[in-house]
N, C-alpha and C positions, 0 to 999 in steps of 0.2 A: 467367184468360185475359188475354192481352196483345193489344193492337191495334198492328199494324205499318202505319204510314202510307206511302203511295206515295212521297211526296217524301223521307221519311227513308231509305227503301230505296235509291232512285235516287242520292241524294246520297252515301250511304255507299259504294256500288259505285264511283261516279265518283272519290271521294276515294282509295279504296284502289288503284285503277288508276293514278292519278297518283303515289301514294306508291311503288308497286313499280317504276315506270318509272325512278326515280332513287335509291332506297334498296335496297341489297342486304340480305337477312336477316343479322342480326348473327352467327348461327351460321355462315353461309357465310364471312364475312370472317374470323372467328377461325380456322376450319379452313384457309382458303386462306393466311392469314398463316403458320400453322404449316407448311404445305407449302412455302411460299417459304423459310422458314428452313432446312428440311432438304434442299431440292433441291440436287443436285450438278451437274446438267446446265446449263451456262451459257446455252444457248439457251432451255431451259424456264424457268429462273430469270428470265431477261429477260422472257419472255412473261407469267409470273405477276406480275412487278413492274408491267408495263404495265396489267394487269387491275386490280390493287390501286390504282394511281395514278388510273386512270380512274374507279374506283368512288368514291374520295374526292372527286374533282372533281365528279362527278355529284351526290353527296350535298350538297355545298356549293352547287353552281350550279343544282340542281333541273332537270337536263336528262337525257335518257335514257341509260342505261348502254349500250344497243345501239341502232343505227339500226333494226334489226328489232324493233319494239315489240310484235310478237307477235299471235297470234290468241287471243282471250280465252276461257278455260274457267272456268266457275263451278260449284262444288259447293255445293248447298243442302241442309241438314237442317231441314225445316220441322216445328215442333212441331204435334201434332194439335189443340192447344187455341188455336192462333194464329188471330186474326181479322185479315183484311186490309181496310184502308180504302183502296181503290184502284179506279180505272176501267180499269186495264191488267192484262193477264195478267202472271204472274211473268216469263216470257221477255221480254215487251215492256218491263217495268221494268228488267231487266238490260240490255237493248239501249239503253235511254235513258241508263243510267249509262255504258255504253261510249261512246256518242255524245258525251256531255258531256266525258268524260275525254280522248278522243282529239282533240277540237276545242278544248281549253282554250287560250285565247289566249297565256298565259304559258309554256306548255309543250306545244305542239302535238305530238302523237304521230303516227307514220307510219301511214297507212291501207294495210294490206297485204291485206285480205280481198277476194276476187274472187267475184262471182256467176257463174252458168253455168260451173262449173269445167271441164266437158268440151266447152264450146263457145266462146263469145266471150270468156270470162274478163274480165268488166267490173268494175273496181274500184268497190266500194260507197261509197267516199269517206269513210266515217266508222268503218270497221273493224267494223261490224255485219254479220251477226249473230254473237253469241257462241254457244259450245257450252255448254248448260246441263244439268246433271244434278241431279235433285231426288229426295230421299228424304223420306218422311213418317215421323216418329218421335214417340215420346211427348214431352210437354212443352209449354211455352208460349213458346219462343224460336225464333229463326231463326239457325242457325249458317251462316256464309258463308265460303267459301274462294274467292278470286279469283286467277287465274293468267294470265300472258301468255306464251304459248309461241312461241318463235321458229321460223321455218320450217326453218332449218338443222338444228336438233336434232330437230324433229318428223319430218323427212324420214328420219332414221336409225332410226326405230321398227321393231322386228322382232317377228315372230310365227311360232311353229311349233307344229304339232300333233304332239308327240312320241309315241312309243310309251311305254306305262307303264313299260317296263324301261329306257328311255333315261336317260342322265345329263344332268341340267339343267346341271351345272357344265361338262361337256364342250361342250354346245351354246353356252353363253355364251362360253366361251373361244375357240371356233371362230368365233363370230359377231362379237364386238367388233372384231377387227382388220378385218373387212369394212366396218365403219362409217366407216373413215377418221377424219379429224379435223374434218369439217364440223359436228360437234355441239359444237365448241369446248370440249374438255376443258382443265382439270379441272372436272368437274361431278359429277353423281350418276347412278346407274342405278336405275330403278324396274323391279322384276321382279314380274309378276303370274302366278300359277300356279293352274290349276284353273278350275272353272266351265265355261263355254263359250268360244268364240273371242272374242266381244265382251266377256264378263265378264273374261277375262284381261287384255285391253287396258285396261279401265277400272281394274282393280286396279293395274296398273303405273303408270297416270297418277296415281291417288290416292296411291300410295306416295311419289311425288315431292313431295307436299305436306308430308311429315313433316320434322321438324328433323333436322339432321345430329348424330348421337350415336354414331358408330361407336367413338370412343375410350372412351365410357362402357360400351358393350357389350363391348369388349375387356377392360376392367377387371373387370367382374362375371361375364363368361362367358355363354354361350348357355343358354337355358332351354327351347328348343323347336327343331324342325327348321328353321323359317324363320330363326331367329337363327343357327343353325349355318351355313346357306347364306350369310347375310350376311357372316359372318366369313371363310368360305372364299373367297367370290367377291371380297371386298375385297382380300384378299392376292394372289390369283392374277391378277385383272385388272390390278392395279398392277404385278405381276411381268411383264406383257407388255411393259413399257417404252415404251408409246406416248407417255406424257408430255404436258405442256401443249402444246396446239395441234398435237399429233402430231409434235413435234420430237424426241422421245426424252427420257425422264427417269423420275424415281422415282414421280411422282404422276399418275395418269390419272383416278382417281375419288377424291372426298373421302368418299363413302359409297355403300353399296349397300343399297337398301330392298327388302324382300320382303313381299308380301301373298299369301295363298292363300285358296282357297275349295273346298269339296267338288266333285268332278267325277265324270263317268261312268266306270265301271270300264274301259271300252275306251279312254279318252282321257287325255292329259296335255298340255293346252294351256299354252303358256308364252309370255308377252309380255315384251318388254324395250323400255323407252323411256328415252332419256337426257335429262337436264336439262343445259343448257349453262352457260357461265360467267356468264350473265346471270340465273341462276336466280331467277325473279320470282313470288312468291306472298305473299298476306297472308290472315290469318284474323281474323274478328271475329264478334261476336254481337249481334243486335238483340233487345231485350227490350221494345220499346214505349215506351222513355223518350226516344227521339229518335235522330237520326243518330249514327253512330260516326265519330269522327275519330281516326285512328291517331297515336300519339305518335312524334315523330322519334327515331331511334336516337341513341346517344351516339357522337359522332365520335371519342372516345378509343379506341374499338374498332378504328379504322382505323390501320394503321401509317403512320408519317411517312416516306414514300418520295418521291423526286424522280427524274425520268428524265434521265439524262445525255445530252444531245443533242450532246455534243462527240465521242462515240465513233462510229465508222463511217466508211465511205468516202463522201465527198460527191459527188453526181452531179447535173449540170445537165441536166435533161430537154430544155432548148431546144437543146442542142448535142451531146448524147450520140451517139456513133457506134456502128456495129456492131462495130468493133474493140474499143471500150471495153467494150461489153457482153460480148464474148467473154472478157474478163479477169475478169469477176465470178466469185467462188468460192462453191461451195455452202456455205450457213450463214453467209456474210458479211453483216454489217449494213451497210445503205446508208442514207444520208440524202438524200432526193430533194427537189430544188428546181426550180422552173420550172413549165411548163404540161403537164397531162395531161388526157386525155379520160376519160369514164366511159361505161359501158354494161354491162348485164346481160342476162338472158334475152330479154326482149321486144325490146330493141334489137338484139341479135345475130340474132335470128330475122328481123327486118325488114332488117337489113344483108344477110344471105345472100339473102333474096328479091329485093332490089334488084340484087345482083350477078348473080343468075341471069337477071334480065330485062335486064341490060345498062344499068341506070340509074345515073346518078351519085349517089354518097353525099352526104349533107348536109355532111360534113366529111372532109377528107383525112386518112387514117390513116397515111400513109407516114412512117416514122421516128418514130412517136409511141408513147406508152405508154397503155394503157387500163386503167382501174381498175374492177373489178367491184363496184359500189356503188349502192345506192338510198338517198340521204340523207334525213334528217328535214328538214322545212321549217324555215327559220331563224326566230328570234324576236328581238325587240329589235334589238341592233346586230350580230347574227351575220351572216356572209356565207353560212353554210350551217349546218344543224343537225348533230347527231352523224352521222358518215359512216364507219362501219366497213365492212369488206369482206364480201361474200357468198361462198358456197361456189363455188369455181372449177370443180369437176368438171362443173357443169351447163353450162358453156361449152365443154367438151371437143369435143362433136360439131360445133361451129362453127369450131374453132381452125384446122384444116388449110386450109380454104377462105379464111378471113379472112387468115391469114398469107400464103398463096400469092398472093391477088389484090389485097391492099391495101397490102402493104409494112409492116404493123404491126410494130413492133420488140419490144415487150415488154408483159407483162400483170401486173396486180397483183390479188390476191384473197385468199381465206381457204382454209386447209388445202391438201391435196395435189392434184396433177393425176393423172388416170387414164392408162392406157397410150396411148390415142389422143392425148391432149393432149401427153404427153411425146414421143411419136414426132414430132408436128408441130413441137414446139419444137426438137428435135434436127435435124430435116430442114432447117428454115429458119434455124437458128442464132439463134433468138430467146432469150428468157429469161422466167422466171416468178418474180415476187417475192411474198412473203407478208406481209400486214399481220396484226396480232393481232385475232382475233375477240373481242369483249367489251371493246374499248378504243375505242369509237366516238367518244366525246367528246374523248378525248385526241388522236385522229387529226384531228378537226375543227379543233383549235387550230392545226394546221399549215397549214390552208387559208386563203389570204389573199384569194381572190376566187373567185366561182363564177357561171357564166352558162350558160343552156341554149343549145346550138348545133345540136340536132337532135331530131326526134321529140318535140316539146313535149307532144303529146297523150298521151304515155305516163306523164305525171306523174312519180313518183319514179324510173321506169325510163327517163326521157328521157336523151339524151346531154348531159352537162354538160362544160364546160371548167373545170377547177380550176387555180388557180395556188397552188402549195404551197411551203413553206419548211421544210426539214429534216424531212420526213415519214419516220419510221423504218419500214424494211421489212427483210426477210431474204431473201437469195437462196435460193429453194426448189428451183428447177430451173434449172441453168445451161445454156449453149448446147450443151453436150455431152450433155445429157439426164440428168445426175446429179441425183437427187432426195433432199433431206434427209429427206423423209417416208418414204423407204425405208431409208436408211442410219442415221438417228437411232434409231428404235425397235429396229432389229436390234442396234445397238451396246448400247443400254441394257438390252434383254432379256438379252443375254449377260452384261453387267456384274452385273445383279441375280442372275442365275444360278439362278432357281427353276423356270424353264420352259425346256425345250430349244428352241433357235432352229431353226426350220425352214429348210433350205437350198433355195432355189428352183432 
């Protein structure tokens, strides 16, 4: 029998969460580096390079890979012979570990968890509570998996109760394109099959905790139906041509994981959950000998890449005109300098409410660019913490009114825009620029100053004014409404040639 002390458990959870905030799993880096080497799409290759450069910077600087430092999920396998020396419940110990990790003074992580989700949506300020899953198993150890799941990828989770005769492969290939690029590919897909609705979702999430080993599986061949599905889905999902950040390319997923469970004869529950480019999870075992401190990875596993900031059209945000914006070409790389505003869901909702009431806004948006971001708090000499983009489609429902009534000129975010957003951009001759999701620390290095200029009570969702220098972005939707997230995947799906391109 082993005794697990309260402080050892809490300290181990806190350390693991700090660890995964700035260290990618080595298997992810190896496989992403291989994808970078074989990628033929210039836009996708550039996006993968930014993710790899950002990853190394975070590993060296111990700052978050992504500004969305996630909602914490913990999987525990508790041995039946374990004795706990604790005054707290297991859930409370996990939450104390989360609290310490997210409030660490040298690497404060963003608090993204909101209480009263269907009501006031109040930030809990310390990213608690975590989602805890406990299994009681034979033995005298506690196996722990901690993960930090970003909201952008979690939002793309899918579930279907298929008929037993339906094709799982067909459902996945039909569903993945509907997910857009807000889950920040290239990442992983976790597929859960069987059980009941909630069991399938849990299987899919657990599958994402496994190491990337698709090349090993390809070499040895499948030994069961689940492995056959992995191989088939890996090839066919990549043949969709979605590519890194949805820009079109050879690699959309680095692996597909499948877990199954017996199910009712009348049912075929299938869940699919993506893991993003920040794929964050760590595994450790407590045996009663003390807290676990994870060993740092070998930085030799990271490729030596540098970002060439000399390429791209330079744009001065302080003087840019509507005529200049009209000359931006889809897929063109821009380097932004000057002052921009920030604002995401809560800020846009409040802006629209103020416009409807005829109230003046706290800041003039006319002729300005707004960046969809909720940054991490700065530490030490930083002006702002990691500040990567959030999913732009969430702002689509506000875009028409904001462009029409404020004179906003352009927007910057992550992934594609939906039909309503594109229609508003075309109508008002605006532009949408894409920054790379999963390169938050790299982006933050382009920010020279930051100050809150509106809605300070919203915390990370407040309106900031950033002054930037050579911030790299891609023209994703031009003033004519042409979207690279539509043209890029279509082109690369045709180039790959394994799946017929659907004509709209």
